[in-house]
C-alpha positions as CSV (number, residue, x, y, z in Angstrom):
1,M,-62.5,52.9,133.5
2,G,-61.6,56.3,134.9
3,R,-58.1,57.6,135.4
4,I,-56.8,57.8,139.0
5,R,-55.0,61.0,139.8
6,A,-52.5,61.2,142.5
7,V,-53.4,63.8,145.0
8,P,-50.6,65.1,147.2
9,L,-51.3,64.6,150.9
10,R,-51.3,67.8,152.9
11,H,-49.3,66.9,156.0
12,K,-49.0,69.4,158.8
13,A,-45.6,70.9,158.4
14,P,-43.4,70.2,161.5
15,N,-42.3,73.8,161.5
16,E,-45.7,75.5,161.2
17,Q,-45.9,76.1,164.9
18,Q,-42.4,77.2,165.5
19,G,-40.2,79.8,163.9
20,Y,-36.9,79.2,162.3
21,P,-34.7,80.0,165.4
22,A,-36.6,77.6,167.6
23,W,-36.7,74.9,165.0
24,K,-32.9,75.2,164.3
25,A,-32.1,75.1,168.0
26,E,-34.1,71.9,168.3
27,A,-32.4,70.4,165.2
28,A,-29.0,71.5,166.5
29,K,-29.6,69.7,169.8
30,E,-30.6,66.6,167.9
31,L,-27.5,66.8,165.8
32,K,-25.2,67.2,168.8
33,D,-27.0,64.5,170.9
34,R,-27.3,61.9,168.1
35,H,-24.1,62.5,166.1
36,D,-21.8,64.6,168.2
37,I,-21.7,67.3,165.5
38,E,-21.9,71.0,166.2
39,A,-24.6,72.9,164.2
40,T,-21.9,75.4,163.1
41,A,-20.3,72.6,161.0
42,I,-23.3,72.8,158.7
43,A,-23.7,75.8,156.4
44,E,-26.6,78.1,157.2
45,R,-28.0,77.7,153.6
46,I,-28.3,73.9,154.3
47,W,-30.3,74.5,157.5
48,T,-32.5,77.0,155.6
49,Q,-33.2,74.4,152.9
50,F,-34.2,71.8,155.5
51,Y,-36.5,74.3,157.1
52,V,-38.1,75.4,153.8
53,H,-38.6,71.8,152.9
54,R,-40.4,71.4,156.2
55,L,-38.3,68.7,157.7
56,G,-38.7,68.0,161.4
57,A,-35.8,68.6,163.8
58,R,-34.9,64.9,163.9
59,Q,-35.0,64.6,160.1
60,A,-33.0,67.7,159.6
61,A,-30.3,66.4,162.1
62,E,-30.1,63.1,160.2
63,R,-29.7,64.8,156.9
64,A,-27.2,67.3,158.4
65,S,-25.1,64.4,159.6
66,I,-25.1,63.0,156.0
67,V,-24.0,66.4,154.6
68,Y,-21.3,66.6,157.2
69,R,-19.9,63.1,156.5
70,T,-20.0,63.5,152.7
71,S,-18.3,66.9,152.8
72,R,-15.4,65.9,155.0
73,P,-12.3,63.9,154.0
74,P,-12.2,60.4,155.4
75,D,-10.3,59.8,158.6
């Protein structure tokens, strides 16, 4: 019986068709609309990581909201 190798799927990256500024603007709008958080509350290095990891704007906004909530003291 042969071994089965896992082959990573090559998904089209959500940011292949748009540059970083356009992608970030879209992600910032999602973050504001969905979570009422300004994009400036998230460090630029975090946005860059999300972009490099090829997250879509909505995914990046969701993750940014988590970063925001976990980095702030409770109300």
